[in-house]
C-alpha positions as MATLAB code, in Angstrom:
seq = 'MLNKFATLTQKLSPGLRQIMANTAWLFSEKILQLSVGLLVGVWVARYLGPEKFGLFNYAMTFVALFAPLSNLGLDTIVVRDIARDPACKAETLGTAFTLKLMGGIVTLSLAVGTISLLNPSEKLLPWLTGVVAIGTIFQAFDTIDLWFRSQIQSKYTIFAKNSAYIFIALVRVALIQTRAPLIAFAWARAAEIALGAVALVIVYRNNGHHIQAWRSSIKRAKSLLQQSWPLLVAGFTTFIYSKIDQVMLGTLLTDKAELGFYSVAVKLSELFDFIPMMLSVSFLPKLAEIKRRSEADYQKSFQIYFDIMFFLWLVVAIPVSLLSSHIVNFMYGPYYANSASILSIYVWAQFGSNFGVARSAFLVIEGKQKFSLYISVIGALINITINLFLIPTAGAVGATIATLITYFMVTVLINFLVTDLRPIALYIFRSFNLYKSALRLLSLGR';
ca = [
      24.213   -4.330 -102.662;
      26.754   -6.549 -100.932;
      28.288   -7.499 -104.275;
      28.752   -3.841 -105.158;
      30.402   -3.166 -101.824;
      32.720   -6.148 -102.283;
      33.670   -4.919 -105.753;
      34.366   -1.430 -104.401;
      36.619   -2.698 -101.607;
      38.634   -4.769 -104.074;
      39.558   -1.558 -105.893;
      41.188   -0.167 -102.765;
      44.853   -0.710 -101.952;
      45.721   -3.613  -99.606;
      46.845   -1.164  -96.949;
      43.573    0.769  -97.078;
      41.581   -2.475  -96.976;
      43.514   -3.501  -93.876;
      42.724   -0.162  -92.222;
      39.044   -0.520  -93.146;
      38.877   -4.063  -91.763;
      40.538   -3.070  -88.491;
      38.312   -0.020  -88.216;
      35.239   -2.154  -88.822;
      36.167   -4.401  -85.907;
      36.730   -1.390  -83.668;
      33.479    0.156  -84.839;
      31.500   -3.002  -84.066;
      33.040   -3.071  -80.604;
      32.061    0.513  -79.880;
      28.543    0.021  -81.231;
      28.124   -2.860  -78.806;
      29.538   -0.808  -75.952;
      27.385    2.160  -76.848;
      24.267    0.037  -76.938;
      24.947   -1.632  -73.603;
      26.616    1.426  -72.037;
      23.808    3.795  -72.906;
      21.172    1.508  -71.505;
      22.998    0.669  -68.296;
      24.719    4.049  -67.893;
      21.471    5.971  -68.169;
      19.860    3.533  -65.743;
      22.684    4.126  -63.252;
      22.371    7.932  -63.635;
      18.595    7.772  -63.071;
      19.077    5.529  -60.041;
      21.746    7.691  -58.395;
      20.143   11.050  -59.207;
      21.990   14.282  -60.123;
      23.746   14.776  -56.751;
      25.163   11.252  -56.270;
      25.887   10.956  -59.964;
      27.785   14.232  -59.775;
      29.754   13.004  -56.755;
      30.656    9.754  -58.540;
      31.805   11.624  -61.646;
      33.815   13.984  -59.477;
      35.743   10.997  -58.098;
      36.289    9.475  -61.561;
      37.362   12.806  -63.013;
      39.802   13.314  -60.156;
      41.402    9.940  -60.860;
      41.592   10.903  -64.542;
      43.570   13.988  -63.497;
      46.437   11.725  -62.425;
      45.787    8.966  -64.973;
      48.519   10.180  -67.381;
      50.992    8.848  -64.808;
      49.602    5.337  -65.331;
      50.033    5.615  -69.092;
      53.180    7.778  -69.188;
      52.431    8.800  -72.770;
      53.835    5.485  -73.970;
      51.056    4.102  -76.158;
      51.682    5.792  -79.495;
      55.462    5.512  -79.034;
      55.270    1.763  -78.409;
      52.888    1.177  -81.330;
      55.113    3.214  -83.643;
      58.338    1.454  -82.587;
      56.943   -2.058  -82.941;
      55.334   -1.219  -86.284;
      58.744   -0.040  -87.495;
      60.728   -2.889  -85.953;
      58.764   -5.958  -84.726;
      62.014   -7.488  -83.453;
      61.965   -5.088  -80.487;
      58.635   -6.527  -79.321;
      59.732   -8.392  -76.157;
      61.870   -5.631  -74.699;
      59.548   -2.802  -75.649;
      56.390   -4.459  -74.316;
      58.075   -5.692  -71.143;
      59.548   -2.290  -70.359;
      56.285   -0.495  -71.109;
      54.349   -2.901  -68.835;
      56.730   -2.309  -65.922;
      56.567    1.457  -66.343;
      52.771    1.420  -66.548;
      52.460   -0.752  -63.461;
      54.595    1.626  -61.421;
      52.645    4.565  -62.819;
      49.341    3.011  -61.727;
      50.549    2.685  -58.131;
      51.651    6.332  -58.109;
      48.299    7.385  -59.574;
      46.393    5.615  -56.809;
      48.478    7.235  -54.073;
      48.337   10.768  -55.458;
      44.614   10.698  -56.293;
      43.542    9.564  -52.822;
      45.982   11.831  -51.006;
      45.094   14.962  -52.970;
      41.312   14.585  -52.812;
      41.534   13.971  -49.063;
      43.395   17.252  -48.626;
      40.992   19.230  -50.830;
      37.823   17.757  -49.314;
      38.569   16.962  -45.649;
      34.876   17.057  -44.690;
      33.858   14.503  -47.339;
      34.211   11.017  -45.850;
      32.962    9.066  -48.878;
      35.002   10.826  -51.560;
      38.448    9.362  -50.682;
      36.984    5.862  -50.715;
      35.254    6.418  -54.051;
      38.437    7.837  -55.525;
      40.645    5.072  -54.163;
      38.468    2.258  -55.466;
      38.218    3.815  -58.929;
      41.991    4.447  -58.959;
      42.728    0.748  -58.324;
      41.747    0.197  -61.932;
      44.738    2.220  -63.142;
      47.069   -0.467  -61.809;
      45.379   -3.162  -63.889;
      45.560   -0.925  -66.960;
      49.226   -1.917  -67.214;
      47.939   -5.029  -69.009;
      46.680   -2.780  -71.810;
      50.267   -3.120  -73.012;
      49.040   -6.299  -74.692;
      46.632   -4.231  -76.741;
      49.551   -2.166  -78.029;
      51.012   -5.221  -79.751;
      47.750   -5.951  -81.573;
      47.422   -2.286  -82.491;
      50.896   -2.280  -84.022;
      49.856   -5.224  -86.205;
      46.482   -3.594  -87.032;
      44.750   -6.625  -85.454;
      42.511   -5.006  -82.865;
      39.851   -7.703  -83.308;
      41.667   -9.904  -80.802;
      41.451   -7.401  -77.957;
      37.818   -6.644  -78.774;
      36.753  -10.095  -77.591;
      38.779   -9.741  -74.409;
      37.549   -6.335  -73.332;
      33.946   -6.843  -74.393;
      33.612   -9.988  -72.304;
      34.547   -8.021  -69.178;
      32.447   -5.037  -70.229;
      29.245   -7.027  -70.734;
      29.693   -9.005  -67.518;
      30.160   -5.869  -65.414;
      27.191   -4.229  -67.158;
      25.071   -7.086  -65.843;
      26.616   -6.563  -62.412;
      25.613   -2.892  -62.501;
      22.031   -3.855  -63.315;
      22.062   -6.207  -60.324;
      23.405   -3.384  -58.120;
      20.502   -1.168  -59.163;
      17.965   -3.905  -58.538;
      19.364   -4.567  -55.063;
      19.492   -0.814  -54.245;
      23.257   -0.949  -53.696;
      25.158    2.050  -52.243;
      27.257    4.401  -54.353;
      30.569    2.765  -53.387;
      29.458   -0.497  -55.019;
      29.427    1.194  -58.435;
      33.023    2.290  -57.870;
      34.016   -1.326  -57.180;
      32.236   -2.372  -60.385;
      34.330    0.131  -62.298;
      37.576   -1.282  -60.904;
      36.427   -4.877  -61.454;
      35.745   -4.184  -65.140;
      39.341   -3.154  -65.759;
      40.704   -6.077  -63.727;
      38.623   -8.647  -65.614;
      39.582   -7.011  -68.898;
      43.250   -7.467  -67.969;
      42.725  -11.177  -67.317;
      40.914  -11.561  -70.645;
      43.747   -9.785  -72.509;
      46.299  -12.202  -71.071;
      44.183  -15.175  -72.200;
      43.759  -13.832  -75.741;
      47.468  -13.027  -75.978;
      48.378  -16.597  -74.999;
      45.825  -18.091  -77.377;
      47.518  -16.248  -80.229;
      50.836  -17.886  -79.459;
      52.416  -15.106  -77.384;
      53.593  -15.203  -73.778;
      54.056  -12.400  -71.284;
      56.858  -14.446  -69.747;
      58.892  -13.698  -72.863;
      58.791   -9.979  -72.130;
      61.842   -8.424  -70.575;
      62.388   -5.064  -68.970;
      65.403   -2.918  -69.676;
      66.542    0.199  -67.882;
      68.170    1.401  -71.087;
      64.936    0.863  -73.012;
      62.939    2.521  -70.231;
      65.117    5.626  -70.464;
      64.725    5.668  -74.246;
      60.926    5.337  -74.061;
      60.591    7.995  -71.359;
      62.875   10.389  -73.227;
      60.496   10.182  -76.173;
      57.250   10.030  -74.227;
      57.769   12.613  -71.515;
      56.358   15.433  -73.668;
      53.265   13.283  -74.233;
      53.087   12.549  -70.499;
      53.173   16.199  -69.538;
      50.840   16.926  -72.442;
      48.484   14.333  -71.004;
      48.266   16.296  -67.777;
      47.828   19.637  -69.457;
      45.396   18.223  -72.040;
      43.286   16.920  -69.192;
      43.403   20.346  -67.587;
      42.147   22.174  -70.661;
      39.581   19.489  -71.576;
      38.382   18.117  -68.217;
      39.460   20.480  -65.450;
      36.057   22.120  -65.743;
      34.501   19.099  -64.016;
      37.071   19.169  -61.228;
      36.528   22.909  -60.765;
      32.748   22.531  -60.791;
      33.003   19.879  -58.087;
      35.435   21.962  -56.043;
      34.047   25.501  -56.464;
      30.365   24.643  -56.186;
      28.843   23.037  -53.119;
      25.863   21.783  -55.098;
      27.112   18.560  -56.747;
      23.860   18.351  -58.739;
      25.256   21.053  -61.033;
      28.150   18.732  -61.805;
      25.627   15.956  -62.395;
      23.855   18.023  -65.051;
      27.151   18.919  -66.668;
      28.401   15.312  -66.603;
      25.313   14.105  -68.449;
      25.799   16.724  -71.171;
      29.467   15.833  -71.532;
      28.744   12.110  -71.711;
      26.126   12.599  -74.385;
      28.377   14.938  -76.357;
      31.307   12.543  -76.179;
      29.351    9.427  -77.156;
      30.931    9.509  -80.585;
      34.458   10.355  -79.439;
      35.341    6.735  -80.018;
      35.195    7.279  -83.790;
      38.232    9.616  -84.092;
      40.137    7.503  -81.552;
      39.213    4.346  -83.444;
      40.387    5.827  -86.725;
      43.636    6.902  -85.098;
      44.349    3.341  -83.946;
      44.021    2.152  -87.554;
      45.575    5.128  -89.350;
      48.670    5.789  -87.210;
      50.729    2.679  -88.086;
      49.651    2.840  -91.739;
      50.532    6.537  -92.093;
      53.953    5.852  -90.565;
      54.459    3.131  -93.149;
      53.292    5.349  -96.049;
      55.728    8.098  -95.031;
      58.644    5.699  -95.525;
      57.506    4.955  -99.081;
      56.267    8.268 -100.501;
      56.056   11.773  -99.075;
      53.439   12.772 -101.669;
      51.157    9.864 -100.753;
      51.751   10.683  -97.101;
      50.540   14.268  -97.543;
      47.466   13.148  -99.490;
      46.606   10.529  -96.902;
      46.837   13.023  -94.048;
      44.587   15.486  -95.886;
      41.961   12.794  -96.300;
      42.346   11.935  -92.594;
      41.516   15.538  -91.643;
      38.614   15.618  -94.164;
      37.103   12.586  -92.456;
      37.480   14.198  -89.036;
      35.757   17.388  -90.248;
      32.731   15.593  -91.650;
      32.430   13.447  -88.538;
      32.231   16.611  -86.447;
      29.371   18.078  -88.508;
      27.457   14.820  -88.705;
      27.402   14.604  -84.915;
      27.198   18.265  -83.828;
      24.305   19.481  -85.974;
      21.591   16.941  -85.041;
      22.643   16.654  -81.377;
      22.579   20.445  -80.900;
      19.146   20.807  -82.504;
      17.579   17.889  -80.643;
      19.341   18.293  -77.257;
      16.203   18.791  -75.143;
      14.511   15.750  -76.653;
      17.622   13.616  -76.268;
      18.112   14.499  -72.571;
      14.450   14.082  -71.678;
      14.140   10.749  -73.469;
      17.319    9.258  -72.026;
      17.685   10.733  -68.544;
      14.239   12.035  -67.704;
      12.981   15.357  -66.327;
      15.395   15.365  -63.365;
      18.229   16.136  -65.798;
      16.376   18.750  -67.907;
      19.045   21.348  -67.097;
      21.526   19.294  -69.104;
      19.822   20.106  -72.423;
      21.035   23.691  -72.774;
      24.547   22.624  -71.791;
      24.540   19.835  -74.378;
      23.371   22.105  -77.207;
      26.529   24.201  -76.748;
      29.052   21.633  -75.617;
      28.617   19.304  -78.590;
      30.124   21.937  -80.919;
      33.397   21.689  -78.994;
      33.880   18.186  -80.363;
      35.889   19.590  -83.271;
      38.647   19.840  -80.661;
      38.586   16.083  -80.172;
      38.479   15.247  -83.884;
      41.221   17.602  -85.080;
      43.209   17.093  -81.908;
      43.475   13.330  -82.444;
      44.518   13.836  -86.094;
      47.111   16.420  -85.107;
      48.510   14.111  -82.437;
      49.110   11.427  -85.063;
      50.949   13.964  -87.231;
      53.181   15.122  -84.382;
      54.081   11.564  -83.362;
      55.002   10.466  -86.877;
      56.985   13.649  -87.487;
      58.767   13.339  -84.149;
      57.447   16.692  -82.949;
      55.798   15.555  -79.705;
      57.179   18.598  -77.904;
      54.478   20.702  -79.552;
      51.813   18.580  -77.835;
      53.318   19.795  -74.584;
      53.433   23.453  -75.576;
      49.878   23.402  -76.925;
      48.554   21.636  -73.851;
      50.224   24.055  -71.427;
      48.770   27.026  -73.282;
      45.351   25.371  -73.390;
      45.462   24.569  -69.680;
      46.271   28.164  -68.726;
      43.520   29.504  -70.992;
      40.893   27.078  -69.724;
      41.644   27.562  -66.037;
      41.576   31.347  -66.424;
      38.253   31.399  -68.263;
      36.677   28.872  -65.877;
      37.701   30.910  -62.838;
      35.681   33.805  -64.235;
      32.697   31.918  -65.629;
      31.988   29.024  -63.224;
      31.183   31.159  -60.120;
      28.696   33.262  -62.112;
      27.359   30.907  -64.795;
      28.021   27.450  -63.336;
      27.929   24.581  -65.799;
      27.026   26.803  -68.766;
      30.090   28.943  -68.024;
      32.284   25.839  -68.000;
      30.812   24.839  -71.364;
      31.588   28.210  -72.948;
      35.118   28.044  -71.525;
      35.643   24.656  -73.161;
      34.421   25.885  -76.544;
      36.711   28.915  -76.519;
      39.706   26.921  -75.343;
      39.301   24.200  -77.973;
      39.086   26.720  -80.777;
      42.246   28.510  -79.659;
      44.432   25.439  -79.079;
      43.070   23.123  -81.777;
      42.560   25.509  -84.693;
      43.964   28.999  -84.179;
      47.397   28.060  -82.839;
      48.238   26.019  -85.960;
      48.148   29.198  -88.063;
      50.515   30.992  -85.678;
      53.299   28.415  -85.317;
      55.488   27.680  -88.346;
      55.995   23.972  -87.589;
      52.237   23.507  -87.283;
      51.375   25.191  -90.584;
      50.860   21.835  -92.382;
      48.108   21.065  -89.860;
      46.593   24.518  -90.406;
      46.472   23.799  -94.137;
      44.853   20.418  -93.599;
      42.153   22.033  -91.438;
      41.681   24.974  -93.786;
      41.258   22.701  -96.800;
      38.838   20.481  -94.888;
      36.482   23.424  -94.422;
      35.980   23.497  -98.178;
      33.059   21.078  -98.094;
      32.950   20.570 -101.858;
      36.610   19.656 -102.301;
      36.662   17.596  -99.113;
      33.733   15.568 -100.375;
      35.452   15.055 -103.756;
      38.597   13.789 -102.043;
      36.627   11.303  -99.987;
      34.600   10.114 -102.963;
      37.805    9.575 -104.932;
      38.827    6.833 -102.478;
      36.477    4.413 -104.178;
      37.716    5.105 -107.695;
];
């Protein structure tokens, strides 16, 4: 069996083998994190109960609302630029690091200030939010990961981040055993990102690179921000149409247990979100390279990319939807039984994640990031409007339906209405032909 697999991989092009190897490393990382994260995450949810778990997720979601400021939409731009011209490494990485560090400080300030104004009677919430938001400052060191991504060498950052992840997972178990308060779990969250940053620096140095060699440039900062600002604004609006439901549930409903039920369903539904993101990390630099060589090969490669995303959606959505009640009961217990009906609907919205990630890669390579902004703004307006009507009457189920409708409109329908997005519409349309999609995927091994 192994010999056959080795023979098959030798038939593939060197570029595709490189993508497969990098993807395999990323996949192994996520399998490890899923295994540990599921066990410990479920244990934490059971320990905290629906109300405290809902409160904790409200704080984390609120930080995520401002998190685009800590990233500034720079990641794909930096990876693309270094993949095209490795000589710009020092200036690009140094400038990106400085911008991310400043963005993290702004994120912390805005998150704590805003949640204090919206929830003046909640004394614990600002502390929870502030501690979680500290992690966004340390995320500036994820700039190191961008270098390894640009070289399709993600295996080096896997060791760094997994070491921190596993250690903090053990810390969370200890917190449960010692009956620690809710705020302790927020500190564990921040500590995980901080330790991951330290580990990234060590791995970077061990591979012969030095952060001291980085240099910041105002000129380069302006150039990066001019290209990334649509992605930054899109990050805000994308959050609004994909995650604002959790913020609105926590704000509009006094019963935080409802948010706890919803959070469990969302977490279970998004367990496999790492797969499209992982593929994007490997495909983006390679697709950019293919475009320089051959437009025909570029078009074929993108169609296969969308075919893969389509099949991944079906493989996840069908079994999870059918087995939702058994999954929730087995993992979270009877206290979270209300999450099952939410999960059975919400999981179908994952096509938005799969096709959305693929479309984002297309827009970045084609230099059409502005459409990410337009799409996100439209999606945000649609989602907020629908949620305002459905959450007060249907609670978490209403938020789920709003997400499904919004994703269909901004991930699928809009591509058929905008001329510049028609190539994406064709990719999606062709992917829905199961027979031809399967043939295209099978042809990769020939």
